[in-house]
C-alpha positions as CSV (number, residue, x, y, z in Angstrom):
1,M,1.4,25.3,-21.4
2,S,4.8,24.3,-20.1
3,N,7.0,21.9,-22.0
4,D,8.7,20.0,-19.2
5,S,10.1,16.8,-20.8
6,T,11.2,15.5,-17.4
7,P,10.8,11.6,-17.6
8,V,8.6,9.8,-15.1
9,T,10.2,7.3,-13.0
10,P,7.9,4.7,-12.0
11,A,8.5,3.5,-8.4
12,P,10.3,0.0,-8.3
13,L,8.3,-3.1,-8.7
14,K,8.7,-5.4,-5.4
15,V,9.2,-8.8,-6.7
16,Y,9.5,-12.0,-4.9
17,L,10.8,-15.3,-7.0
18,V,10.0,-18.6,-6.0
19,E,12.4,-20.9,-8.2
20,D,14.7,-23.8,-7.3
21,S,17.3,-23.3,-10.5
22,T,20.0,-20.8,-9.7
23,V,20.5,-20.4,-13.3
24,I,17.0,-19.5,-14.1
25,R,16.9,-17.5,-10.9
26,D,19.8,-15.4,-11.7
27,N,18.8,-14.9,-15.4
28,L,15.4,-14.0,-14.9
29,I,16.6,-11.2,-12.0
30,E,19.0,-9.9,-14.2
31,A,16.0,-10.0,-17.3
32,L,14.1,-8.0,-14.9
33,H,16.6,-5.6,-14.2
34,E,17.1,-4.7,-17.4
35,T,13.7,-4.2,-18.1
36,L,11.9,-2.3,-15.2
37,P,12.7,-0.7,-12.0
38,L,12.7,-3.5,-9.6
39,E,13.1,-4.4,-5.8
40,L,13.7,-7.9,-5.3
41,V,12.1,-8.3,-1.9
42,G,13.1,-12.1,-1.7
43,V,13.5,-15.3,-3.1
44,A,12.9,-18.9,-2.3
45,S,13.7,-22.5,-3.7
46,N,10.9,-24.7,-2.1
47,E,7.4,-23.7,-0.4
48,D,8.5,-23.8,2.8
49,A,10.8,-20.9,2.5
50,L,8.0,-18.7,0.9
51,R,5.6,-19.7,3.8
52,A,8.2,-18.9,6.4
53,W,8.3,-15.4,4.6
54,L,4.3,-14.9,4.7
55,R,4.1,-16.3,8.3
56,A,6.9,-13.3,8.9
57,G,4.2,-10.9,7.7
58,N,6.0,-10.3,4.7
59,T,3.2,-9.7,2.3
60,A,4.3,-6.1,1.0
61,C,5.0,-7.3,-2.6
62,D,3.5,-6.2,-6.0
63,L,4.4,-9.4,-7.6
64,V,5.3,-12.9,-6.8
65,I,6.8,-15.1,-9.5
66,V,6.1,-19.0,-8.9
67,D,8.1,-22.1,-10.9
68,I,5.5,-25.2,-10.5
69,F,8.3,-27.7,-9.5
70,L,10.8,-26.9,-6.8
71,D,13.2,-28.6,-4.3
72,G,10.5,-28.8,-1.6
73,G,7.0,-28.6,-2.1
74,S,5.4,-27.3,-5.2
75,G,4.3,-24.3,-7.0
76,L,0.7,-25.3,-6.3
77,G,1.3,-25.3,-2.6
78,V,2.7,-22.0,-3.2
79,L,-0.2,-20.5,-4.8
80,A,-2.4,-22.2,-2.2
81,A,-0.4,-20.3,0.4
82,R,-1.6,-16.8,-1.1
83,S,-5.0,-17.1,0.0
84,E,-4.0,-19.0,3.3
85,F,-2.3,-15.8,4.3
86,N,-4.6,-13.3,2.3
87,A,-1.2,-12.0,0.4
88,P,-1.9,-9.0,-1.9
89,G,-0.3,-8.4,-5.2
90,R,0.0,-10.2,-8.4
91,W,0.9,-14.1,-8.6
92,V,2.0,-15.5,-11.5
93,V,3.3,-18.9,-12.6
94,L,6.4,-19.2,-14.9
95,S,7.1,-23.1,-15.7
96,N,8.3,-25.3,-18.0
97,H,4.9,-27.0,-17.6
98,A,2.2,-24.9,-18.6
99,T,0.2,-27.3,-20.1
100,P,-3.6,-26.5,-20.5
101,E,-4.6,-28.8,-17.5
102,M,-1.7,-27.1,-15.3
103,R,-3.0,-23.5,-16.2
104,R,-6.4,-24.6,-15.4
105,K,-5.1,-25.7,-11.7
106,C,-3.3,-22.7,-11.6
107,A,-5.8,-20.6,-12.1
108,E,-8.1,-22.5,-9.6
109,L,-5.4,-21.7,-7.1
110,G,-5.5,-17.9,-7.8
111,A,-2.9,-17.2,-10.2
112,D,-3.1,-14.0,-12.2
113,A,-1.1,-15.3,-15.0
114,V,0.8,-18.5,-16.2
115,F,3.8,-18.1,-18.6
116,D,5.7,-21.2,-20.3
117,K,9.4,-20.6,-19.7
118,S,10.0,-22.0,-23.2
119,N,8.2,-19.6,-25.0
120,E,6.4,-16.9,-23.0
121,I,9.3,-15.0,-21.3
122,E,8.6,-11.6,-23.5
123,A,5.2,-11.8,-22.7
124,L,6.1,-12.2,-18.8
125,M,8.3,-9.1,-19.5
126,L,5.4,-7.2,-21.0
127,Y,3.2,-8.0,-17.9
128,C,6.0,-6.8,-15.6
129,K,6.4,-3.7,-17.4
130,R,2.4,-2.9,-17.6
131,L,2.3,-3.9,-13.6
132,A,5.2,-1.5,-13.2
133,G,3.3,1.2,-15.0
134,I,5.9,1.7,-17.6
135,D,3.7,1.2,-20.7
136,A,1.1,3.6,-19.1
137,I,3.8,6.1,-18.8
138,G,5.0,5.7,-22.1
139,D,1.6,6.1,-23.7
140,A,0.6,9.2,-21.5
141,R,4.0,11.0,-22.7
142,N,3.6,10.0,-26.3
143,S,-0.1,11.4,-26.3
144,L,0.8,14.7,-24.5
145,E,3.9,15.1,-26.8
146,A,1.6,14.5,-29.9
147,A,-0.8,17.1,-28.4
148,L,1.6,19.8,-28.2
């Protein structure tokens, strides 16, 4: 049996971010880049920009991260666009307004998960790592090393 310890590098997670705050957007992009291999395929600060991106056929994306309150439109409208354009991938909400009622509305519109900006950033990062296959690779490597 070969003892090849060449690290397996997962493919970059293709992410589109819908966030109107430049500070939050920049910090989130930086945190994602530090956490996982990432290809940022686009950003929007309003619902119309996301819809234009989808209308242009740009649906090859693994993850769309959406804020609820935007400069124009809303994250709820962004989530509705997902089904309207039959967009694949995971769509999650990151908002300061992650109340039980808002979580329910987001789920009804097809959100795969909802994270609160104030206290669930680590949970979002873990979700992204799992989506990128980072945990699975680490677990497989640890199991293999234990078996040898």
